[in-house]
C-alpha positions as CSV (number, residue, x, y, z in Angstrom):
1,M,-1.1,-1.9,-2.6
2,G,0.6,-5.2,-3.0
3,L,3.9,-3.4,-3.8
4,L,3.9,-1.8,-0.3
5,Y,3.3,-5.1,1.6
6,S,6.7,-6.7,0.8
7,P,9.0,-3.8,1.9
8,F,6.7,-2.4,4.7
9,G,4.5,-5.2,5.9
10,A,0.7,-5.0,6.3
11,Q,0.6,-2.5,9.2
12,D,3.2,-0.1,7.9
13,S,1.8,-0.1,4.4
14,T,-1.6,0.9,5.9
15,Y,0.2,3.8,7.7
16,T,2.0,4.8,4.5
17,R,-1.3,4.9,2.6
18,A,-2.9,7.0,5.4
19,I,0.1,9.5,5.2
20,I,-0.4,9.8,1.5
21,E,-4.1,10.4,1.9
22,N,-3.4,13.1,4.5
23,I,-0.9,14.8,2.2
24,T,-3.6,14.7,-0.5
25,L,-6.0,16.4,1.9
26,I,-3.5,19.1,2.7
27,T,-2.8,19.8,-0.9
28,L,-6.5,20.0,-1.7
29,I,-6.9,22.6,1.1
30,L,-3.9,24.5,-0.2
31,S,-5.3,24.5,-3.7
32,Y,-7.4,27.6,-2.6
33,V,-4.1,29.5,-2.3
34,N,-2.1,28.0,-5.2
35,A,-3.4,26.2,-8.3
36,Q,-0.2,24.3,-8.8
37,I,-0.5,22.6,-5.4
38,G,-4.1,21.8,-6.2
39,I,-3.0,20.1,-9.4
40,I,-0.7,17.8,-7.4
41,G,-3.5,17.1,-4.9
42,D,-6.0,16.3,-7.7
43,I,-3.6,13.8,-9.3
44,L,-3.1,12.3,-5.8
45,V,-6.9,12.0,-5.4
46,L,-7.1,10.1,-8.7
47,L,-4.2,7.8,-7.8
48,T,-5.4,7.0,-4.3
49,G,-8.9,6.3,-5.7
50,L,-7.5,3.9,-8.3
51,V,-5.4,2.1,-5.7
52,T,-8.4,1.7,-3.4
53,L,-10.5,0.4,-6.2
54,S,-7.9,-2.2,-6.9
55,L,-8.7,-3.6,-3.5
56,L,-12.3,-4.3,-4.5
57,P,-11.6,-7.9,-5.7
58,Q,-9.9,-8.7,-2.4
59,L,-12.8,-7.3,-0.3
60,G,-15.3,-9.2,-2.3
61,R,-18.1,-6.7,-1.6
62,L,-19.0,-3.1,-2.1
63,N,-18.9,-1.1,1.1
64,S,-18.8,2.6,2.1
65,F,-15.0,2.6,1.9
66,I,-15.1,1.7,-1.8
67,V,-18.1,4.0,-2.5
68,K,-16.2,6.9,-1.0
69,N,-13.3,6.4,-3.4
70,V,-15.6,6.0,-6.4
71,R,-16.9,9.5,-5.5
72,L,-13.4,10.7,-5.3
73,L,-12.6,9.3,-8.7
74,G,-15.6,11.2,-10.0
75,S,-14.6,14.4,-8.4
76,G,-10.9,14.2,-9.2
77,P,-11.2,15.1,-12.9
78,V,-13.5,18.0,-12.1
79,L,-11.1,19.4,-9.5
80,L,-8.2,18.9,-11.9
81,K,-10.0,20.7,-14.7
82,S,-10.8,23.6,-12.4
83,D,-7.3,23.9,-11.1
84,L,-5.8,23.7,-14.6
85,R,-8.1,26.5,-15.6
86,H,-7.1,28.6,-12.6
87,H,-3.4,27.9,-13.3
88,K,-3.8,28.9,-16.9
89,A,-5.6,32.1,-16.0
90,A,-3.0,33.0,-13.4
91,T,-0.2,32.3,-15.9
92,L,-1.8,34.4,-18.6
93,S,-2.4,37.3,-16.2
94,C,1.3,37.3,-15.3
95,F,2.2,37.9,-19.0
96,A,-0.5,40.5,-19.7
């Protein structure tokens, strides 16, 4: 997050992060239609979760904002594994 503060400022970096999280949400919804989009969304879930957890030392305490992202870090690999499996099955069915 510190990388966003210098070019954007505090308020715009927060907006940028919110836009990235909304793009993540849209890609997760679209993963029901296309596994490749889901893989992108799953990677974004992991990245936004890691960025948010990097804020923990600055916050100094554990709150619901951090707990939500810990849950996302737990569900991210599960979603990624599922979408990779669906993508592999779809790719193999195209060649069969």
